[in-house]
C-alpha positions as CSV (number, residue, x, y, z in Angstrom):
1,M,13.7,-10.3,0.9
2,R,12.5,-8.4,3.9
3,Y,12.3,-4.9,5.3
4,L,11.6,-3.0,8.5
5,T,10.4,0.6,8.8
6,A,11.1,3.1,11.5
7,G,10.0,6.7,12.2
8,E,7.1,8.8,13.4
9,S,4.7,11.1,11.7
10,H,6.3,14.3,13.1
11,G,9.8,12.8,13.8
12,P,12.9,13.8,11.9
13,Q,12.6,11.1,9.2
14,L,11.1,7.8,8.1
15,T,13.5,4.9,7.3
16,T,13.4,1.5,5.8
17,I,16.1,-1.1,5.6
18,I,15.7,-3.7,2.9
19,E,17.6,-6.9,2.9
20,G,17.8,-9.6,0.2
21,V,17.6,-7.5,-2.9
22,P,19.6,-9.1,-5.7
23,A,22.8,-7.5,-7.1
24,Q,22.9,-5.7,-10.4
25,L,19.4,-4.3,-10.3
26,Q,19.3,-0.8,-11.8
27,L,18.0,1.6,-9.2
28,V,18.1,5.4,-8.8
29,A,16.3,7.7,-6.5
30,E,13.8,8.9,-9.1
31,D,12.4,5.3,-9.4
32,I,11.3,5.7,-5.8
33,N,10.5,9.4,-5.8
34,A,7.9,8.9,-8.6
35,E,6.0,6.5,-6.4
36,L,6.3,8.8,-3.4
37,A,4.8,11.6,-5.5
38,R,1.9,9.4,-6.6
39,R,1.2,8.6,-2.9
40,Q,0.9,12.2,-2.0
41,G,-1.5,13.0,-4.8
42,G,-5.2,12.3,-5.3
43,Y,-8.4,14.3,-4.8
44,G,-9.4,14.8,-1.2
45,R,-6.0,15.1,0.4
46,G,-5.4,17.5,3.3
47,R,-2.9,20.2,4.4
48,R,0.0,17.8,5.3
49,M,0.6,17.1,1.6
50,K,1.4,20.8,1.1
51,I,4.0,20.7,3.8
52,E,5.8,17.6,2.8
53,K,7.4,16.9,-0.6
54,D,8.7,13.4,-0.1
55,Q,12.1,12.7,-1.6
56,V,14.2,9.6,-0.9
57,Q,17.8,9.4,0.1
58,I,19.5,6.0,-0.8
59,T,22.2,5.8,1.9
60,S,23.5,2.2,1.4
61,G,23.3,-0.8,-0.9
62,V,23.4,1.0,-4.2
63,R,26.5,2.1,-6.0
64,H,26.6,4.0,-9.3
65,G,22.9,3.2,-10.1
66,K,23.0,-0.5,-9.3
67,T,22.3,-2.6,-6.2
68,T,25.3,-4.4,-4.7
69,G,23.5,-7.2,-2.9
70,A,24.1,-5.4,0.5
71,P,21.2,-4.1,2.7
72,I,19.6,-1.0,1.2
73,A,18.7,1.9,3.5
74,L,16.1,4.4,2.3
75,V,15.4,7.7,4.2
76,V,12.6,10.2,3.7
77,E,12.9,13.4,5.8
78,N,9.9,15.0,7.4
79,K,10.0,18.7,6.4
80,D,7.6,19.5,9.3
81,W,10.2,18.2,11.8
82,K,11.5,21.8,12.5
83,N,8.2,22.6,14.2
84,W,8.2,19.5,16.3
85,T,11.8,19.2,17.6
86,K,10.9,19.9,21.2
87,V,7.7,17.8,21.1
88,M,9.3,14.8,19.4
89,G,12.9,15.0,20.5
90,A,14.7,11.9,21.7
91,A,16.5,13.7,24.7
92,P,14.9,13.6,28.1
93,I,12.9,16.7,29.3
94,S,11.7,17.8,32.7
95,D,8.0,17.8,33.7
96,E,8.1,21.6,33.5
97,E,9.3,21.5,29.9
98,A,6.7,18.9,29.0
99,E,4.0,21.2,30.5
100,K,5.2,24.1,28.4
101,I,5.0,22.0,25.2
102,K,1.3,21.2,25.8
103,R,1.2,18.6,23.1
104,K,0.2,15.7,25.4
105,V,-2.6,13.6,24.1
106,T,-5.0,12.1,26.6
107,R,-8.1,12.1,24.4
108,P,-8.3,9.0,22.2
109,R,-9.9,9.3,18.7
110,P,-12.5,6.7,17.8
111,G,-11.2,4.5,14.9
112,H,-7.5,5.1,15.7
113,A,-4.9,3.1,17.6
114,D,-4.7,5.7,20.3
115,L,-6.5,4.0,23.2
116,N,-5.6,0.4,22.5
117,G,-1.9,1.2,22.0
118,A,-1.8,3.4,25.2
119,I,-3.3,0.5,27.2
120,K,-1.0,-2.1,25.7
121,Y,2.3,-0.1,26.1
122,G,1.3,1.9,29.2
123,H,1.5,5.4,27.7
124,R,-0.4,8.2,29.5
125,D,0.5,10.4,26.6
126,M,-1.0,8.8,23.5
127,R,1.1,10.8,21.2
128,N,3.6,7.9,21.6
129,V,1.0,5.8,19.9
130,L,-0.6,8.1,17.2
131,E,2.8,9.2,15.9
132,R,3.8,5.7,14.9
133,S,0.4,4.4,14.0
134,S,-0.1,7.3,11.5
135,A,-0.5,6.5,7.8
136,R,2.6,8.6,7.3
137,E,4.5,5.4,7.9
138,T,3.2,4.2,4.5
139,T,5.7,6.6,2.9
140,V,8.6,4.2,3.3
141,R,6.4,1.1,2.6
142,V,5.7,2.7,-0.7
143,A,9.5,3.3,-1.1
144,A,10.1,-0.4,-0.5
145,G,7.3,-1.2,-3.0
146,A,8.8,1.1,-5.6
147,L,12.0,-1.0,-5.4
148,A,9.9,-4.1,-5.7
149,K,8.2,-2.6,-8.8
150,Q,11.6,-1.9,-10.3
151,L,12.6,-5.5,-9.7
152,L,9.4,-6.8,-11.3
153,R,9.8,-4.5,-14.4
154,T,13.2,-6.0,-14.9
155,F,11.5,-9.3,-15.5
156,D,8.6,-7.9,-17.6
157,I,6.1,-8.1,-14.8
158,Q,3.8,-5.0,-14.9
159,V,1.9,-3.5,-12.0
160,G,-1.1,-1.2,-12.1
161,G,-4.0,0.0,-10.0
162,H,-7.1,2.1,-10.0
163,V,-10.1,3.1,-7.8
164,L,-13.3,1.1,-8.2
165,E,-15.5,2.9,-5.6
166,I,-15.6,6.0,-3.4
167,G,-18.5,6.9,-1.0
168,G,-20.8,4.3,-2.6
169,I,-20.2,5.6,-6.1
170,R,-19.0,2.7,-8.3
171,A,-17.1,2.8,-11.5
172,V,-19.1,1.1,-14.3
173,D,-16.7,1.0,-17.2
174,T,-13.4,-0.4,-15.8
175,S,-12.2,-1.9,-19.1
176,Y,-8.6,-1.2,-20.4
177,S,-6.7,-2.4,-23.4
178,S,-3.3,-2.9,-21.8
179,M,-1.4,-2.2,-18.5
180,T,0.0,0.9,-20.1
181,D,-3.6,2.1,-20.8
182,L,-4.7,1.2,-17.3
183,R,-1.8,3.2,-15.7
184,E,-2.1,6.2,-18.0
185,R,-5.8,6.6,-17.5
186,S,-5.6,6.0,-13.8
187,E,-2.9,8.7,-13.4
188,A,-4.9,11.1,-15.5
189,S,-7.9,11.0,-13.1
190,P,-7.7,13.0,-9.9
191,V,-9.4,10.0,-8.1
192,R,-7.5,7.4,-10.2
193,C,-10.8,6.1,-11.7
194,L,-11.0,4.6,-15.2
195,D,-14.6,5.6,-15.5
196,E,-14.6,9.4,-16.2
197,Q,-18.3,9.9,-15.3
198,A,-18.0,8.0,-12.1
199,G,-14.8,9.9,-11.3
200,E,-16.7,13.2,-11.5
201,Q,-19.3,11.9,-9.2
202,M,-16.6,10.7,-6.8
203,M,-15.1,14.1,-6.6
204,A,-18.4,15.7,-5.9
205,A,-19.0,13.2,-3.1
206,I,-15.5,14.0,-1.6
207,D,-16.4,17.8,-1.8
208,Q,-19.7,17.1,0.0
209,A,-18.0,15.0,2.7
210,K,-15.6,17.8,3.3
211,Q,-18.4,20.4,3.5
212,D,-20.2,18.2,6.0
213,G,-17.1,17.7,8.1
214,D,-17.2,14.0,7.3
215,S,-15.0,11.5,5.5
216,I,-15.7,8.7,3.0
217,G,-13.9,5.4,2.0
218,G,-13.8,3.2,-1.0
219,V,-12.5,0.2,-2.9
220,V,-9.2,0.0,-4.9
221,E,-8.0,-2.7,-7.3
222,V,-4.4,-3.8,-8.1
223,V,-3.5,-5.8,-11.2
224,I,-0.2,-7.5,-11.9
225,E,0.5,-9.1,-15.3
226,G,3.3,-11.3,-16.5
227,V,3.6,-13.4,-13.3
228,P,5.1,-16.9,-13.8
229,I,3.0,-19.9,-12.9
230,G,3.7,-21.4,-9.5
231,L,4.7,-18.5,-7.2
232,G,3.6,-19.4,-3.6
233,S,2.9,-22.9,-2.6
234,H,0.0,-25.3,-1.6
235,V,2.0,-27.3,0.9
236,Q,1.6,-25.1,4.0
237,Y,-0.9,-22.4,4.9
238,D,1.8,-19.8,5.5
239,R,3.4,-20.3,2.1
240,K,0.2,-19.5,0.1
241,L,0.9,-16.2,-1.8
242,D,-2.7,-15.0,-2.0
243,A,-2.8,-15.3,1.8
244,K,0.4,-13.3,2.2
245,I,-1.0,-10.6,-0.1
246,A,-4.3,-10.5,1.8
247,A,-2.3,-9.9,5.0
248,A,-0.2,-7.2,3.4
249,V,-3.3,-5.4,2.1
250,M,-5.0,-5.6,5.5
251,S,-1.9,-4.1,7.2
252,I,-2.4,-0.8,5.3
253,N,-3.9,1.8,7.6
254,A,-7.7,2.0,7.5
255,F,-8.0,-1.1,5.2
256,K,-10.8,-3.4,6.5
257,G,-11.2,-6.0,3.7
258,V,-9.5,-7.7,0.8
259,E,-10.8,-9.8,-2.2
260,V,-8.9,-11.9,-4.7
261,G,-10.5,-12.0,-8.2
262,I,-14.3,-11.7,-7.9
263,G,-13.9,-12.3,-4.1
264,F,-17.2,-12.3,-2.2
265,E,-19.2,-12.5,-5.5
266,A,-18.1,-16.1,-5.7
267,A,-20.4,-16.9,-2.8
268,R,-23.4,-15.8,-4.9
269,L,-22.6,-17.9,-8.0
270,P,-22.6,-21.6,-8.9
271,G,-19.3,-23.3,-9.3
272,S,-19.8,-23.6,-13.1
273,R,-19.7,-19.8,-13.3
274,V,-16.8,-19.3,-10.9
275,H,-14.0,-21.7,-11.8
276,D,-11.7,-20.7,-14.7
277,E,-11.6,-23.3,-17.5
278,I,-8.1,-24.4,-18.6
279,T,-6.9,-24.0,-22.2
280,W,-3.6,-24.7,-24.0
281,D,-1.9,-23.7,-27.2
282,E,1.6,-24.1,-28.6
283,E,2.5,-20.4,-28.4
284,Q,1.1,-19.5,-25.0
285,G,1.0,-22.8,-23.2
286,Y,-1.6,-23.1,-20.4
287,S,-4.1,-20.3,-19.8
288,R,-7.7,-19.8,-18.5
289,K,-10.8,-18.7,-20.4
290,T,-11.7,-16.4,-17.5
291,N,-9.9,-15.0,-14.5
292,N,-12.6,-15.1,-11.7
293,L,-10.0,-16.5,-9.2
294,G,-7.7,-13.5,-9.7
295,G,-4.7,-15.4,-10.9
296,F,-4.6,-17.9,-8.0
297,E,-5.4,-21.5,-7.4
298,G,-4.3,-23.5,-4.4
299,G,-2.3,-20.5,-3.0
300,M,-0.2,-20.4,-6.2
301,T,-0.2,-18.1,-9.2
302,N,-1.6,-19.8,-12.3
303,G,-0.2,-17.4,-14.9
304,M,-3.3,-15.2,-15.2
305,P,-3.1,-11.6,-14.0
306,I,-3.2,-11.2,-10.3
307,V,-6.3,-9.1,-9.3
308,I,-6.6,-7.9,-5.8
309,K,-9.2,-5.5,-4.3
310,G,-8.8,-3.6,-1.0
311,V,-11.5,-1.9,1.1
312,M,-10.6,1.3,2.9
313,K,-12.9,2.6,5.6
314,P,-13.5,6.4,5.9
315,I,-10.7,8.3,7.7
316,P,-11.8,8.3,11.4
317,T,-10.6,11.8,12.3
318,L,-13.4,14.2,11.4
319,Y,-14.2,17.9,11.5
320,K,-17.5,16.6,12.8
321,P,-16.0,14.9,15.8
322,L,-17.2,11.7,17.4
323,Q,-17.6,11.1,21.1
324,S,-14.8,9.7,23.3
325,V,-13.5,9.8,26.9
326,D,-10.4,11.6,28.3
327,I,-8.2,8.9,29.9
328,D,-7.1,11.3,32.7
329,S,-10.4,12.9,33.7
330,K,-12.7,10.1,32.4
331,E,-15.0,12.8,31.1
332,A,-16.7,12.6,27.8
333,F,-15.6,15.0,25.0
334,S,-15.7,15.5,21.2
335,A,-12.6,14.0,19.6
336,S,-10.0,16.4,18.2
337,V,-8.8,16.8,14.7
338,E,-5.2,15.6,14.0
339,R,-5.5,15.5,10.2
340,S,-7.9,16.8,7.6
341,D,-8.2,14.5,4.6
342,S,-11.8,14.0,3.7
343,C,-10.9,11.0,1.5
344,A,-7.5,9.2,1.0
345,V,-8.7,6.4,-1.2
346,P,-6.8,7.6,-4.4
347,A,-3.6,7.8,-2.4
348,A,-4.4,4.4,-0.7
349,S,-4.6,2.9,-4.2
350,V,-1.0,3.7,-4.7
351,V,0.0,2.2,-1.3
352,C,-2.0,-0.9,-2.1
353,E,-0.2,-1.3,-5.5
354,N,3.2,-1.1,-3.7
355,V,2.5,-3.6,-0.9
356,V,1.1,-6.1,-3.3
357,A,4.1,-5.6,-5.6
358,W,6.4,-6.2,-2.6
359,E,4.8,-9.6,-1.8
360,V,4.9,-10.7,-5.5
361,A,8.6,-9.7,-5.9
362,K,9.5,-11.5,-2.6
363,A,7.8,-14.6,-3.9
364,L,9.5,-14.3,-7.2
365,L,12.9,-14.3,-5.5
366,E,12.0,-17.2,-3.3
367,S,11.2,-19.3,-6.4
368,F,14.0,-18.2,-8.7
369,G,17.0,-17.1,-6.6
370,A,18.1,-13.8,-5.1
371,D,21.7,-13.2,-5.9
372,K,22.1,-11.7,-9.3
373,V,19.5,-10.2,-11.7
374,D,20.8,-12.1,-14.8
375,T,20.8,-15.4,-13.1
376,I,17.2,-14.9,-11.9
377,A,16.2,-13.9,-15.4
378,A,17.6,-17.1,-16.8
379,H,15.8,-19.2,-14.2
380,I,12.5,-17.5,-15.0
381,A,12.9,-18.0,-18.7
382,R,13.7,-21.7,-18.3
383,H,10.8,-22.1,-15.9
384,N,8.4,-20.4,-18.4
385,E,9.5,-22.6,-21.2
386,E,9.1,-25.8,-19.1
387,A,5.6,-24.7,-18.0
388,R,4.6,-24.0,-21.7
389,E,5.7,-27.5,-22.8
390,F,4.5,-29.3,-19.7
């Protein structure tokens, strides 16, 4: 299973084409729209979310509510496109017309792809870089992830996520009784935090950052339960599932770190307090007393919940602008504002859920087949029984 995305932040639409989805999977637009709405929410979001109300169009690969096995095309229109048709149009324009538009970008923003991308691809107008490097692209990555979540749900694999930290404020009580409890409490919080007291402090920190013309980052966590033992592989470096998930998380805009299980905390503890002791009983089969390793050993799932943390840096475009250099005049200037989120961590939590769900769903199909849903279900059931009795 694979996908590509296309589209720009202020272009006509964002598109993803997904190949390798099994036939007979129940899928309707609302399954995807629900995730798109979650991505647009969260405390600290800026004006763009008031302009766009993302809705998906399924233009191929699904008939009468079920996948056919053919490539699936998902399209999300940019409502703001009407204001950018001349600036972002595909047709050639004259130098005079380009001058009238006056949307040329020659001033790179620190922390963005602007300058590096311009040098790499030879663009004197860095709008060609910032339009594609924008986090707006995560819209259709979430759409692909929503499909992956629907696939995982079909096989009783549950995905949830929440925010652990914003602006140095950490959630203390992150316990939950079930995945349903995790999801419901996370969704009820404007910052998707399970700790209500910490959530209030996080919102205050976001308000303060906005007042200061600044931005703040944070840490999110994704949990996936019900995953069979053995997804991924130990036999080659590029088949290790935890490595693939780490790469996917790091590919999210503004993410600068990833942890599996207790992550970096493992460096501070003796092995006797890190490794998860193995148990077995007739009903459950093999299990672990703890889950410090986040559901992975040797690059493979071990049947425990997958636990992934992602670190998001503060959004780099600030109302209190940083210093940069104009690429035409080479003169110093204060970087301009292209967006106004003071904190996007709650929204990034949703993106992280979906990119991790995609990698797990992809690995599931690699292990158990990819043609028909009922055949895959039978393969998973047989594998789980064999693992229990092994």
